[in-house]
N, CA, C and O atoms as a MOPAC input file, in Angstrom:
PM7 MOZYME 1SCF
protein

 N      0.84800 1    -1.21400 1     0.03200 1
 C      0.01000 1     0.06300 1     0.00800 1
 C      0.89700 1     1.31000 1    -0.00300 1
 O      0.48500 1     2.39100 1    -0.42500 1
 N      2.05600 1     1.13000 1     0.44800 1
 C      2.96300 1     2.33600 1     0.51600 1
 C      3.27500 1     2.85300 1    -0.89600 1
 O      3.70800 1     3.99800 1    -1.02900 1
 N      3.07200 1     2.05600 1    -1.95500 1
 C      3.38800 1     2.48800 1    -3.32200 1
 C      2.34800 1     3.39200 1    -3.94000 1
 O      2.57800 1     3.88200 1    -5.04600 1
 N      1.23100 1     3.64400 1    -3.31100 1
 C      0.19400 1     4.47100 1    -3.86800 1
 C      0.69700 1     5.90800 1    -4.06400 1
 O      1.50600 1     6.39200 1    -3.27200 1
 N      0.22500 1     6.58700 1    -5.10700 1
 C      0.64600 1     8.02000 1    -5.24300 1
 C     -0.35200 1     8.92200 1    -4.49300 1
 O     -1.39400 1     8.47200 1    -4.01500 1
 N      0.00200 1    10.18000 1    -4.41200 1
 C     -0.82500 1    11.11400 1    -3.82200 1
 C     -2.04400 1    11.37000 1    -4.64600 1
 O     -3.04200 1    11.84700 1    -4.10600 1
 N     -2.02800 1    11.09000 1    -5.88600 1
 C     -3.22600 1    11.26900 1    -6.77900 1
 C     -4.40400 1    10.53600 1    -6.31900 1
 O     -5.50700 1    11.08100 1    -6.33800 1
 N     -4.24700 1     9.35400 1    -5.91300 1
 C     -5.40500 1     8.59600 1    -5.46200 1
 C     -6.07700 1     9.10900 1    -4.19300 1
 O     -7.29700 1     9.05700 1    -4.03700 1
 N     -5.27000 1     9.58400 1    -3.33800 1
 C     -5.76700 1    10.30300 1    -2.12700 1
 C     -6.53000 1    11.62100 1    -2.53800 1
 O     -7.58700 1    11.95100 1    -1.99900 1
 N     -5.97000 1    12.28500 1    -3.44500 1
 C     -6.62500 1    13.57500 1    -3.91600 1
 C     -7.96200 1    13.35500 1    -4.61600 1
 O     -8.89600 1    14.14800 1    -4.49400 1
 N     -8.01700 1    12.23900 1    -5.35900 1
 C     -9.21400 1    11.80600 1    -6.09400 1
 C    -10.28800 1    11.48700 1    -5.04200 1
 O    -11.44200 1    11.90200 1    -5.15500 1
 N     -9.87200 1    10.75100 1    -4.03800 1
 C    -10.84100 1    10.27200 1    -2.96700 1
 C    -11.36900 1    11.53900 1    -2.29100 1
 O    -12.58000 1    11.68500 1    -2.12700 1
 N    -10.53200 1    12.40700 1    -1.91900 1
 C    -10.90700 1    13.67000 1    -1.23400 1
 C    -11.90800 1    14.50900 1    -2.10400 1
 O    -12.88300 1    15.07500 1    -1.60800 1
 N    -11.60800 1    14.54500 1    -3.38000 1
 C    -12.49800 1    15.37300 1    -4.28500 1
 C    -13.83000 1    14.61900 1    -4.46400 1
 O    -14.86800 1    15.27200 1    -4.57200 1
 N    -13.84500 1    13.33800 1    -4.49800 1
 C    -15.08300 1    12.58900 1    -4.53500 1
 C    -15.89000 1    12.76300 1    -3.28300 1
 O    -17.10100 1    12.96900 1    -3.35900 1
 N    -15.29300 1    12.68900 1    -2.18800 1
 C    -16.00100 1    12.94800 1    -0.91300 1
 C    -16.59100 1    14.33200 1    -0.80300 1
 O    -17.71000 1    14.48500 1    -0.31400 1
 N    -15.87600 1    15.33700 1    -1.24200 1
 C    -16.32900 1    16.70600 1    -1.29000 1
 C    -17.54100 1    16.81300 1    -2.20600 1
 O    -18.51200 1    17.48300 1    -1.85500 1
 N    -17.50900 1    16.17200 1    -3.36900 1
 C    -18.59900 1    16.17400 1    -4.31000 1
 C    -19.85900 1    15.58100 1    -3.70700 1
 O    -20.94800 1    16.13600 1    -3.85400 1
 N    -19.69900 1    14.38000 1    -2.98300 1
 C    -20.78600 1    13.81500 1    -2.35400 1
 C    -21.39700 1    14.60500 1    -1.29100 1
 O    -22.62300 1    14.65600 1    -1.20100 1
 N    -20.59800 1    15.25400 1    -0.44300 1
 C    -21.10500 1    16.10100 1     0.58800 1
 C    -21.80500 1    17.34000 1    -0.04600 1
 O    -22.81300 1    17.80200 1     0.48900 1
 N    -21.33800 1    17.82400 1    -1.05900 1
 C    -22.03900 1    19.00600 1    -1.75400 1
 C    -23.37200 1    18.55900 1    -2.27200 1
 O    -24.34600 1    19.30200 1    -2.14800 1
 N    -23.47100 1    17.36000 1    -2.85900 1
 C    -24.75300 1    16.87300 1    -3.36100 1
 C    -25.75300 1    16.60200 1    -2.19600 1
 O    -26.96300 1    16.78000 1    -2.33200 1
 N    -25.18900 1    16.17100 1    -1.06500 1
 C    -26.10100 1    15.80200 1     0.09000 1
 C    -26.65800 1    17.19600 1     0.58500 1
 O    -27.84400 1    17.32800 1     0.88900 1
 N    -25.77100 1    18.19800 1     0.64800 1
 C    -26.29100 1    19.51000 1     1.11400 1
 C    -27.32600 1    20.14400 1     0.17700 1
 O    -28.30100 1    20.76300 1     0.60300 1
 N    -27.06800 1    19.95800 1    -1.09800 1
 C    -28.17300 1    20.43800 1    -2.04900 1
 C    -29.44200 1    19.71600 1    -1.89300 1
 O    -30.51900 1    20.30800 1    -1.94600 1
 N    -29.33700 1    18.39200 1    -1.69400 1
 C    -30.61100 1    17.63600 1    -1.55600 1
 C    -31.37600 1    18.09600 1    -0.23100 1
 O    -32.60400 1    18.17400 1    -0.20100 1
 N    -30.61400 1    18.37500 1     0.79400 1
 C    -31.19700 1    18.88700 1     2.00900 1
 C    -31.88600 1    20.28700 1     1.76600 1
 O    -32.99400 1    20.54700 1     2.23600 1
 N    -31.20300 1    21.10800 1     1.05200 1
 C    -31.77700 1    22.37800 1     0.73000 1
 C    -33.08700 1    22.23100 1    -0.05900 1
 O    -34.10000 1    22.84900 1     0.26900 1
 N    -33.04000 1    21.42700 1    -1.06600 1
 C    -34.25100 1    21.21100 1    -1.92400 1
 C    -35.38300 1    20.66200 1    -1.10500 1
 O    -36.52400 1    21.07700 1    -1.31300 1
 N    -35.13800 1    19.74200 1    -0.17200 1
 C    -36.14300 1    19.19000 1     0.70100 1
 C    -36.67900 1    20.27100 1     1.64500 1
 O    -37.88200 1    20.32500 1     1.90000 1
 N    -35.81600 1    21.11300 1     2.15200 1
 C    -36.27200 1    22.22700 1     2.99600 1
 C    -37.11600 1    23.20000 1     2.27300 1
 O    -38.14100 1    23.62200 1     2.80800 1
 N    -36.76000 1    23.58400 1     1.10000 1
 C    -37.61600 1    24.48200 1     0.24000 1
 C    -38.98700 1    23.91100 1    -0.05500 1
 O    -40.02500 1    24.57300 1    -0.07000 1
 N    -38.87700 1    22.55800 1    -0.30000 1
 C    -40.19700 1    21.90700 1    -0.55600 1
 C    -41.11500 1    21.88600 1     0.64200 1
 O    -42.32500 1    22.00800 1     0.45400 1
 N    -40.63900 1    21.74200 1     1.83700 1
 C    -41.31700 1    21.80300 1     3.06400 1
 C    -41.85200 1    23.15400 1     3.35800 1
 O    -42.96400 1    23.28800 1     3.86900 1
 N    -41.04800 1    24.22200 1     3.03000 1
 C    -41.43300 1    25.56000 1     3.31700 1
 C    -42.52800 1    26.04100 1     2.38500 1
 O    -43.39500 1    26.83200 1     2.75400 1
 N    -42.45200 1    25.51400 1     1.11300 1
 C    -43.41200 1    25.85000 1     0.03100 1
 C    -44.84200 1    25.36300 1     0.46100 1
 O    -45.83000 1    26.06500 1     0.24500 1
 N    -44.92100 1    24.15000 1     1.07200 1
 C    -46.20700 1    23.69700 1     1.45000 1
 C    -46.80800 1    22.83800 1     0.36000 1
 O    -46.32000 1    22.85000 1    -0.77000 1
 N    -47.83500 1    22.10700 1     0.66300 1
 C    -48.50600 1    21.26500 1    -0.28000 1
 C    -49.29500 1    22.09300 1    -1.22600 1
 O    -49.93200 1    23.07600 1    -0.84500 1
 N    -49.25100 1    21.67600 1    -2.52100 1
 C    -50.06400 1    22.28600 1    -3.56100 1
 C    -50.48200 1    21.30900 1    -4.56100 1
 O    -49.68900 1    20.46400 1    -4.97500 1
 N    -51.66000 1    21.37900 1    -4.96000 1
 C    -52.21200 1    20.40200 1    -5.95600 1
 C    -51.86100 1    20.63800 1    -7.42700 1
 O    -51.81600 1    19.74000 1    -8.26700 1
 N    -51.60400 1    21.99100 1    -7.67000 1
 C    -51.30600 1    22.29700 1    -9.06600 1
 C    -50.27000 1    23.44200 1    -9.05400 1
 O    -50.08900 1    24.09500 1    -8.02600 1
 N    -49.63900 1    23.67000 1   -10.10900 1
 C    -48.61100 1    24.71700 1   -10.27700 1
 C    -49.20000 1    26.02000 1   -10.80500 1
 O    -48.45300 1    26.99700 1   -10.87000 1
 N    -50.43800 1    26.11900 1   -11.17900 1
 C    -51.06000 1    27.31000 1   -11.70900 1
 C    -52.47200 1    27.51300 1   -11.21300 1
 O    -52.97600 1    26.84400 1   -10.31100 1
 N    -53.07400 1    28.49500 1   -11.87600 1
 C    -54.51900 1    28.76900 1   -11.48300 1
 C    -55.39800 1    27.66300 1   -12.01800 1
 O    -55.00100 1    26.93300 1   -12.92600 1
 N    -56.61400 1    27.53000 1   -11.45000 1
 C    -57.53700 1    26.50600 1   -11.84800 1
 C    -57.97600 1    26.82200 1   -13.33000 1
 O    -58.11000 1    27.96500 1   -13.76800 1
 N    -58.16900 1    25.73800 1   -13.99900 1
 C    -58.66400 1    25.76400 1   -15.40400 1
 C    -60.21300 1    25.93600 1   -15.36400 1
 O    -60.89800 1    25.21400 1   -14.64000 1
 N    -60.71200 1    26.83200 1   -16.09300 1
 C    -62.11500 1    27.00000 1   -16.19500 1
 C    -62.63700 1    26.37100 1   -17.44900 1
 O    -61.93700 1    26.38900 1   -18.46100 1
 N    -63.85600 1    25.80000 1   -17.44700 1
 C    -64.34600 1    25.22200 1   -18.66500 1
 C    -64.65800 1    26.25000 1   -19.72800 1
 O    -64.97800 1    27.40500 1   -19.44500 1
 N    -64.54900 1    25.77600 1   -20.99600 1
 C    -64.85300 1    26.84300 1   -22.03100 1
 C    -66.40700 1    26.96700 1   -22.18200 1
 O    -67.16800 1    26.05000 1   -21.87300 1
 N    -66.81300 1    28.15800 1   -22.67300 1
 C    -68.32000 1    28.44600 1   -22.82800 1
 C    -68.56400 1    27.80200 1   -24.19200 1
 O    -67.89100 1    28.14900 1   -25.16200 1
 N    -69.51900 1    26.86400 1   -24.28100 1
 C    -69.85300 1    26.22600 1   -25.51200 1
 C    -70.44600 1    27.21700 1   -26.56300 1
 O    -70.34300 1    26.99800 1   -27.76900 1
 N    -71.07000 1    28.31500 1   -26.05400 1
 C    -71.69900 1    29.23000 1   -26.97100 1
 C    -70.61100 1    30.03700 1   -27.67300 1
 O    -70.81700 1    30.47200 1   -28.80600 1
 N    -69.42700 1    30.25700 1   -27.01800 1
 C    -68.36700 1    31.08900 1   -27.61900 1
 C    -67.60900 1    30.28700 1   -28.63600 1
 O    -67.07800 1    30.86100 1   -29.58700 1
 N    -67.52900 1    28.92200 1   -28.47200 1
 C    -66.83200 1    28.09600 1   -29.37600 1
 C    -67.71500 1    26.89700 1   -29.78900 1
 O    -67.55200 1    25.79700 1   -29.26000 1
 N    -68.64000 1    27.11100 1   -30.72500 1
 C    -69.50500 1    26.06600 1   -31.06900 1
 C    -68.82800 1    24.85600 1   -31.80700 1
 O    -69.32400 1    23.73000 1   -31.77000 1
 N    -67.71500 1    25.13700 1   -32.45500 1
 C    -66.97000 1    24.00200 1   -33.09200 1
 C    -66.32400 1    23.03500 1   -32.05800 1
 O    -66.11200 1    21.85400 1   -32.33200 1
 N    -66.04000 1    23.55700 1   -30.93400 1
 C    -65.42900 1    22.72000 1   -29.88800 1
 C    -66.51800 1    22.04400 1   -29.05000 1
 O    -66.20700 1    21.07000 1   -28.36500 1
 N    -67.71400 1    22.48000 1   -29.06100 1
 C    -68.81100 1    21.97100 1   -28.27100 1
 C    -69.22200 1    20.55800 1   -28.89400 1
 O    -69.70400 1    19.68100 1   -28.17800 1
 N    -69.03700 1    20.40300 1   -30.08000 1
 C    -69.48500 1    19.18400 1   -30.85200 1
 C    -68.43800 1    18.01900 1   -30.64200 1
 O    -68.76800 1    16.86700 1   -30.92400 1
 N    -67.21600 1    18.29700 1   -30.16400 1
 C    -66.20400 1    17.29800 1   -30.11200 1
 C    -66.45900 1    16.05900 1   -29.22900 1
 O    -66.09900 1    14.93400 1   -29.57400 1
 N    -67.04400 1    16.30100 1   -28.16600 1
 C    -67.27900 1    15.19000 1   -27.27300 1
 C    -68.61100 1    14.41500 1   -27.48200 1
 O    -68.93100 1    13.49500 1   -26.73000 1
 N    -69.33500 1    14.79900 1   -28.47500 1
 C    -70.66500 1    14.12100 1   -28.71900 1
 C    -70.49300 1    12.82500 1   -29.44500 1
 O    -69.64100 1    12.72400 1   -30.32700 1
 N    -71.30400 1    11.78600 1   -29.09100 1
 C    -71.23100 1    10.47000 1   -29.78800 1
 C    -71.34400 1    10.48400 1   -31.24200 1
 O    -70.60200 1     9.79700 1   -31.94300 1
 N    -72.34400 1    11.32600 1   -31.76700 1
 C    -72.53600 1    11.27000 1   -33.24200 1
 C    -71.32500 1    11.94100 1   -33.96000 1
 O    -71.24100 1    11.85000 1   -35.18500 1
 N    -70.46800 1    12.55300 1   -33.30100 1
 C    -69.28800 1    13.09400 1   -33.95300 1
 C    -68.08300 1    12.22200 1   -33.84500 1
 O    -66.97500 1    12.67500 1   -34.13200 1
 N    -68.24600 1    10.98500 1   -33.44200 1
 C    -67.16000 1    10.02000 1   -33.26900 1
 C    -66.62500 1     9.60200 1   -34.62200 1
 O    -67.29400 1     9.74200 1   -35.64600 1
 N    -65.39400 1     9.08100 1   -34.60700 1
 C    -64.79200 1     8.68400 1   -35.84800 1
 C    -65.38200 1     7.34100 1   -36.29100 1
 O    -65.74100 1     6.49100 1   -35.47600 1
 N    -65.46600 1     7.18500 1   -37.63000 1
 C    -66.01400 1     5.92500 1   -38.21700 1
 C    -64.79400 1     5.25600 1   -38.85700 1
 O    -64.00500 1     5.89400 1   -39.55500 1
 N    -64.66400 1     3.92400 1   -38.59000 1
 C    -63.47600 1     3.15000 1   -39.11500 1
 C    -63.87000 1     2.47600 1   -40.29900 1
 O    -63.06200 1     1.77500 1   -40.90900 1

């Protein structure tokens, strides 16, 4: 084991520092998520379209407008 170079030790130290930094970032993300609180969606609620304003869209869901194979 005495034949190892200093490079191996430096690589190990660098890897440990990288792992520690990743762990700290994960903790920060978890903390931000807790502070943000629960939310069901990321935006405002979606309101249904007025069928009178868009008559061509009102027909889309009707059975007689289904595709024929």
